[in-house]
C-alpha positions as CSV (number, residue, x, y, z in Angstrom):
1,M,-84.6,-50.8,125.8
2,P,-81.0,-51.5,126.8
3,D,-80.0,-54.7,128.6
4,F,-79.2,-54.3,132.2
5,I,-76.1,-55.8,133.9
6,F,-77.4,-55.8,137.4
7,S,-80.7,-55.7,139.1
8,S,-81.8,-53.5,142.1
9,K,-84.8,-55.7,143.1
10,A,-83.5,-56.6,146.5
11,A,-82.5,-53.0,147.2
12,L,-86.1,-52.0,146.3
13,D,-87.5,-54.6,148.6
14,I,-85.5,-53.1,151.5
15,L,-86.6,-49.5,150.7
16,F,-90.3,-50.3,150.0
17,G,-91.1,-53.4,151.9
18,S,-90.5,-57.2,151.4
19,D,-91.4,-60.4,153.0
20,N,-88.2,-60.2,155.1
21,N,-88.2,-58.7,158.5
22,I,-86.7,-55.2,158.3
23,S,-84.6,-55.9,161.3
24,E,-82.5,-58.2,159.2
25,I,-80.6,-55.3,157.6
26,A,-79.0,-54.5,161.0
27,S,-75.7,-56.0,159.9
28,P,-73.6,-54.7,157.0
29,Q,-73.0,-58.1,155.7
30,K,-76.7,-58.9,155.3
31,T,-77.4,-55.5,153.8
32,A,-74.7,-55.9,151.2
33,G,-76.0,-59.4,150.4
34,A,-79.4,-58.0,149.8
35,L,-78.1,-56.3,146.7
36,S,-77.6,-59.6,144.8
37,Y,-80.0,-61.9,142.9
38,P,-81.8,-64.6,145.0
39,E,-79.3,-67.3,143.8
40,K,-75.9,-67.3,145.5
41,T,-73.5,-64.6,144.4
42,P,-70.0,-63.5,145.1
43,A,-71.4,-61.0,147.5
44,Q,-72.0,-63.9,150.0
45,S,-68.4,-64.7,150.2
46,H,-66.8,-61.2,150.3
47,T,-66.8,-58.9,153.2
48,A,-65.7,-55.9,151.4
49,K,-68.5,-54.4,149.3
50,P,-67.4,-51.5,147.0
51,T,-70.7,-49.7,146.9
52,V,-72.0,-50.2,150.4
53,S,-70.8,-47.6,152.9
54,I,-72.3,-48.4,156.5
55,V,-70.7,-47.7,159.8
56,A,-71.8,-50.2,162.4
57,K,-73.0,-48.1,165.3
58,D,-75.8,-49.3,167.7
59,K,-77.5,-45.9,167.7
60,Q,-77.7,-45.4,163.9
61,T,-81.3,-45.6,162.5
62,I,-82.3,-47.8,159.7
63,S,-82.7,-44.9,157.4
64,S,-79.1,-43.7,157.9
65,R,-77.9,-47.2,157.2
66,L,-79.7,-47.3,153.9
67,S,-78.5,-43.9,152.9
68,G,-75.1,-45.3,151.8
69,L,-76.5,-47.9,149.3
70,K,-76.1,-47.4,145.7
71,T,-78.3,-49.5,143.3
72,I,-76.0,-51.9,141.4
73,D,-78.0,-51.4,138.1
74,Q,-76.7,-47.9,138.0
75,L,-73.6,-49.5,136.4
76,D,-75.7,-49.9,133.4
77,V,-77.8,-46.8,133.1
78,P,-76.1,-43.4,133.1
79,V,-79.0,-41.4,134.6
80,R,-81.5,-42.5,137.2
81,T,-84.3,-40.0,138.0
82,G,-86.0,-42.5,140.4
83,F,-86.6,-46.0,141.2
84,K,-88.7,-48.1,138.8
85,S,-90.5,-51.3,139.5
86,P,-88.4,-54.4,139.4
87,A,-90.4,-55.8,136.4
88,S,-89.5,-52.7,134.4
89,Q,-85.8,-53.3,135.0
90,S,-85.7,-56.9,134.0
91,V,-83.6,-58.0,131.0
92,S,-85.5,-58.2,127.8
93,A,-84.5,-60.6,125.1
94,D,-86.6,-58.9,122.5
95,N,-83.8,-56.5,121.6
96,R,-81.0,-59.0,121.5
97,N,-80.0,-61.6,118.9
98,P,-81.2,-64.9,120.3
99,E,-78.0,-66.5,119.2
100,S,-76.0,-64.1,121.2
101,S,-78.1,-64.3,124.4
102,E,-76.2,-66.9,126.1
103,T,-73.0,-65.1,125.6
104,F,-74.5,-61.9,126.9
105,D,-75.8,-63.6,130.0
106,Q,-72.4,-65.2,130.6
107,K,-70.6,-61.8,130.3
108,R,-73.2,-60.1,132.6
109,A,-72.6,-62.8,135.2
110,A,-68.9,-62.7,135.0
111,L,-68.9,-58.8,135.3
112,R,-71.1,-59.2,138.4
113,V,-68.6,-61.6,139.9
114,L,-65.7,-59.2,139.2
115,Y,-67.7,-56.3,140.6
116,Y,-68.5,-58.0,143.8
117,E,-64.8,-58.9,144.3
118,G,-64.1,-55.2,144.7
119,C,-60.6,-54.0,145.6
120,T,-58.8,-52.6,148.7
121,K,-55.3,-53.3,147.5
122,C,-54.0,-49.7,147.6
123,V,-54.4,-46.5,149.6
124,L,-57.0,-45.1,147.3
125,A,-59.5,-47.5,148.8
126,K,-59.3,-45.6,152.0
127,T,-60.0,-42.2,150.6
128,R,-62.6,-43.0,148.0
129,K,-66.3,-42.7,148.4
130,T,-67.3,-45.2,145.9
131,Y,-65.8,-48.0,143.7
132,V,-66.3,-46.8,140.0
133,F,-66.4,-50.1,138.3
134,G,-67.7,-49.1,134.9
135,E,-71.1,-48.5,133.0
136,G,-72.6,-49.8,129.8
137,R,-73.5,-53.0,128.0
138,A,-72.0,-56.2,129.0
139,D,-71.7,-57.2,125.2
140,G,-70.7,-53.7,124.1
141,P,-68.7,-54.0,120.8
142,V,-66.8,-50.8,121.8
143,M,-65.0,-50.1,125.1
144,V,-64.0,-46.6,126.0
145,I,-61.3,-46.4,128.6
146,G,-60.1,-43.4,130.6
147,E,-57.8,-42.6,133.4
148,A,-59.4,-42.4,136.8
149,P,-62.6,-41.2,138.4
150,G,-63.0,-37.5,139.3
151,A,-65.0,-35.9,142.1
152,D,-68.4,-36.2,140.4
153,E,-67.7,-39.9,139.4
154,D,-66.5,-40.6,143.0
155,D,-69.8,-39.1,144.3
156,Q,-72.1,-41.0,141.9
157,G,-70.1,-44.2,141.5
158,L,-70.4,-43.9,137.6
159,P,-67.6,-43.1,135.0
160,F,-67.7,-39.8,133.1
161,V,-70.6,-38.0,134.6
162,G,-69.1,-34.5,135.1
163,A,-68.2,-31.9,132.5
164,A,-65.7,-34.2,130.7
165,G,-68.4,-36.9,130.8
166,Q,-71.0,-34.7,129.1
167,L,-68.4,-33.8,126.5
168,L,-67.6,-37.4,126.0
169,N,-71.3,-38.3,125.6
170,S,-71.6,-35.7,122.7
171,M,-68.3,-37.0,121.1
172,L,-69.7,-40.6,121.2
173,A,-73.1,-39.5,119.9
174,A,-71.4,-37.8,116.9
175,I,-70.2,-41.3,115.7
176,D,-73.4,-43.2,116.7
177,L,-72.0,-44.5,120.0
178,D,-74.0,-44.6,123.2
179,R,-73.1,-46.1,126.6
180,K,-76.7,-47.5,126.8
181,K,-76.6,-49.3,123.4
182,N,-73.2,-50.3,122.2
183,V,-70.4,-49.0,124.6
184,F,-69.0,-50.1,127.9
185,I,-67.1,-47.2,129.7
186,A,-64.4,-47.7,132.4
187,N,-61.3,-46.3,133.8
188,I,-57.9,-47.8,134.4
189,L,-58.2,-46.8,138.1
190,K,-61.5,-47.6,139.9
191,C,-60.9,-45.2,142.7
192,R,-60.4,-41.4,142.7
193,P,-56.8,-40.1,143.4
194,P,-57.0,-37.3,146.0
195,E,-57.3,-33.8,144.5
196,N,-57.6,-35.5,141.0
197,R,-53.8,-35.9,140.9
198,N,-52.3,-38.2,138.2
199,P,-52.3,-41.9,139.3
200,E,-49.0,-43.2,140.6
201,S,-47.4,-46.0,138.8
202,S,-47.9,-48.3,141.8
203,E,-51.6,-47.5,141.7
204,I,-51.9,-48.3,138.0
205,I,-50.0,-51.5,138.4
206,T,-52.3,-52.6,141.2
207,C,-55.5,-51.7,139.4
208,L,-54.6,-52.7,135.9
209,P,-55.6,-56.4,136.4
210,I,-59.3,-55.3,136.9
211,I,-59.6,-53.4,133.6
212,K,-57.8,-56.2,131.8
213,K,-60.3,-58.7,133.2
214,Q,-63.2,-56.4,132.0
215,I,-61.7,-56.4,128.5
216,D,-61.4,-60.2,128.6
217,I,-65.0,-60.6,129.7
218,I,-66.6,-58.1,127.3
219,K,-64.4,-59.0,124.3
220,P,-65.0,-55.7,122.4
221,K,-64.2,-55.3,118.8
222,A,-62.5,-52.1,119.3
223,I,-61.1,-49.9,122.1
224,L,-61.0,-46.2,122.3
225,L,-58.3,-44.9,124.9
226,L,-58.8,-41.5,126.3
227,G,-55.5,-39.8,127.0
228,R,-51.9,-40.5,127.8
229,I,-52.2,-42.6,131.0
230,A,-54.8,-45.0,129.5
231,A,-52.8,-45.4,126.4
232,H,-49.5,-45.9,128.3
233,S,-51.2,-48.4,130.8
234,L,-52.6,-50.7,128.1
235,L,-50.3,-50.4,125.2
236,S,-47.1,-50.5,127.2
237,T,-45.7,-47.5,125.6
238,T,-44.2,-44.1,126.6
239,D,-45.0,-42.4,123.3
240,S,-46.6,-38.9,123.4
241,I,-50.3,-38.4,122.5
242,S,-49.4,-36.7,119.3
243,A,-47.2,-39.7,118.3
244,M,-50.0,-42.2,119.2
245,R,-53.2,-40.4,117.9
246,G,-54.6,-41.1,114.4
247,K,-53.1,-44.6,114.3
248,T,-54.6,-48.1,114.9
249,H,-52.8,-49.9,117.8
250,L,-53.4,-53.4,119.0
251,Y,-54.2,-54.4,122.6
252,N,-54.3,-58.3,122.7
253,N,-55.2,-58.3,119.0
254,I,-58.0,-55.8,119.6
255,P,-57.8,-52.7,117.4
256,S,-57.4,-49.6,119.6
257,M,-57.1,-45.9,118.9
258,V,-55.9,-43.1,121.2
259,I,-57.6,-39.7,121.4
260,Y,-57.2,-36.6,123.7
261,H,-58.9,-37.0,126.9
262,P,-62.2,-34.9,127.2
263,A,-60.8,-33.1,130.2
264,A,-57.8,-31.9,128.1
265,L,-60.2,-30.8,125.4
266,L,-62.1,-28.6,128.0
267,R,-58.7,-27.1,129.1
268,N,-57.4,-26.7,125.6
269,P,-60.1,-25.9,123.0
270,G,-57.5,-26.0,120.2
271,Y,-57.3,-29.8,120.6
272,K,-60.9,-30.1,119.6
273,R,-60.3,-30.2,115.8
274,P,-57.7,-32.9,116.0
275,A,-59.9,-34.8,118.3
276,W,-62.8,-34.7,115.9
277,E,-60.4,-35.9,113.1
278,D,-59.4,-38.8,115.3
279,L,-63.0,-39.7,116.1
280,Q,-63.8,-39.8,112.3
281,K,-60.9,-42.3,112.0
282,F,-62.3,-44.4,114.8
283,Q,-65.7,-44.3,113.1
284,K,-64.2,-45.6,110.0
285,L,-62.4,-48.3,111.9
286,L,-65.8,-49.3,113.5
287,T,-67.4,-49.4,110.0
288,D,-64.8,-51.6,108.6
289,L,-65.1,-54.0,111.6
290,G,-68.9,-54.1,111.1
291,V,-69.8,-52.7,114.4
292,Y,-72.7,-50.5,113.4
293,E,-74.2,-53.4,111.4
294,S,-74.0,-55.7,114.4
295,T,-75.7,-53.3,116.8
296,K,-78.7,-52.5,114.6
297,L,-81.9,-53.4,116.3
């Protein structure tokens, strides 16, 4: 079983009954706060919640208010076919090295704090449906970083869930990587640019501190950068993909490699062979770094 970054216990309590009076969800602030653990969280000190979309109108029903909620533990699990009991979603230490448990818990807590901070610093916050923070293990030895959410990602609040995401899953599986086991996936931008246009430089500059904080928290052993924009943003270069691919770069002393973005592979099937060659090189890098040994259960 994978470790979960966040819990949906409070959201389940709202949906299926709890000791609290149901009328207490009448305000957006109380509803957003219900998504946190019982102890105090950053949700209690922030008014802007990235995944709660509620319009305060007196005539709205409770069900319509709940319709905008997204369970926070979706950030850790790529597919949810239904709600599970809170007990089944609890973090299990059985699948973790006891020596690394404290580090994992600290990383999970730090990611939760960063998630609740949200972001409304650029115009994309006004047009987005959801704030696509990221998905995967808080202690993932590999981070996969793309460009920005697309329409499917904006709808679901998770990175790489559309056609490009399905291709990415297959690519990662081919080198024994899985977002539920040993990978954390995120984008440079957390909000979808309208019409899937390229991110503007001002948007990248505004959003870049968030992905950098995620990297600082997770401390991956290696980073896989998908496409030109992700590479340019983190490696501070303007080189072409052809010049960057197949080589090991360093981001804050973390070995990083650049490959074609999965969306580019869908548009240009001729890129698939060089992309596979690059994946094999990345796999060798991970082997040399001991990533596969460290993630064996």
